[in-house]
N, C-alpha and C positions, 0 to 999 in steps of 0.2 A: 863650575866655578874654579875648581882645583884641575879640572881635565880629566879625573880618573875615568880609568875606562875598565868596563867590565871584562875581566880575562877569561878568554874562551877555554874551557875544560876540555881534555881529549875526547871524553864521553859525548859532549855535544856536536863533535863532527858528524858521527854517525845518525845522530839524532836530524841534524841540519840536510845530510845526503837522503833520509829516508823522506824527511817533508817535501824536499826536493823531486823526488820521484813521484812521491804521492799527489803533489800538485800538478805536476805533468800528466801522471795517469787521469786525474780529473778533466783536464783540459781536452785531452784527446776522447775523453769518455764523453764530454758535453757535445763535441763538434758529431761524433758519430750517432749519439743519441737524436740530436736534432735532424741529421739525413735520414733517421729512421723514422720518423714522424714525431718524437716526442716533443711536448712543450715543456721548456723548463719554468719552473716555478720558484723554486729556491735552491741555493747552492750552500752548501755546509751550514745548515740548519741546527742550531745548538739551542738546547734546553738544560735544565739544570740535571737531567738523566742521561745524557749523551747528545752525541751528533749523528745528522744522518747527510750523507755526502751530497745527492743529489733528490730534489722532490719534483716530480714531473706529472704530466697527463699524457696517458697514449692509448689509442682505442677505447675512450671510455672511461678508463680508469685512472686512479693516481696511482702511480709507482715511484715506491720509496727504493732509492736506488744507493746500492753501495760498491764504491767502487774499487778494486785490489790492481795495483799496477808492480810490476817486477819487470827489473833490467836483466834479470838472467833466470834460467829454471834452477838455480843452485836449491832454493828453497822449495821447489815444487811449484804446480798449477796455482797461477794467483787467487782462482775459483775457490780454492779448497782452503784459503786462509779466513773464510768466514767460518767461525766456529760458533758452536752451540751459544757460547757466551755472547759473542757478537748478535748472535740473530735476536736472543732475548733482548739485549739493549736497545738495538734497532726496534723491536717490536715496542718496548714499552716507549720509546721517543715517536714513533708513527701513531699511536693509539693519543699519547698527549697531543701531537699536533691535530688530529681529526678532532679530538673533543675540543681544542681551543679554537678552531677555524670553523667549527659548526658542522663538520661533513662526516660526521661518525656513522653516517647510512650510506655514505659513498663507495662503490665498490673500489676495492684498493689490492694492492699486491707488492710483494719483495722482489726485486730484479736485482742481479749482479753483474756489473760490467768488468770483464777480466781485461787487463791491458797488459801486454808484454813490449817494454819499449825497447825495439830492437835497432838497431842501426838501420837507416833506411826509413822504412816505412812501420808503425806501430802494428802490432797484430792484435785486434779488438775482437772479444766475444760478448755478445748481449745474451744473459741468459733470463727469461722472462719467468715469472713465479719460480724462482730461486728455491724459495721455501717458505714454508707457512708460518703463520703467527706463532710466536714462541712466547711463553711466559715463564 
């Protein structure tokens, strides 16, 4: 009506850049997972408990996949960014998903995909069974 626009705050710029890196990393991860025989069931599955980046099937198991992407190694290897707190949150959401979808007895695991968004070709590492169920 009055043409008011939300003003961007300086702290929003960093958030936008992280979101862009995260989305790019997830896009790369999905392509690589599909090439490696994963069937993608869900992306960015959200519940009141949290989010799981990718839910897929591979090798007869349900894989709950966390994607970590970095443009540089300044903050370390991306796979090391899956903290104990993050593992607990992913575990809670995964259990909720299994109950909600009636798959509580299904074989499941937690995988991590580490993506380095390097100039030219991204470097991607899939870590199967990256961690155990955490409470």
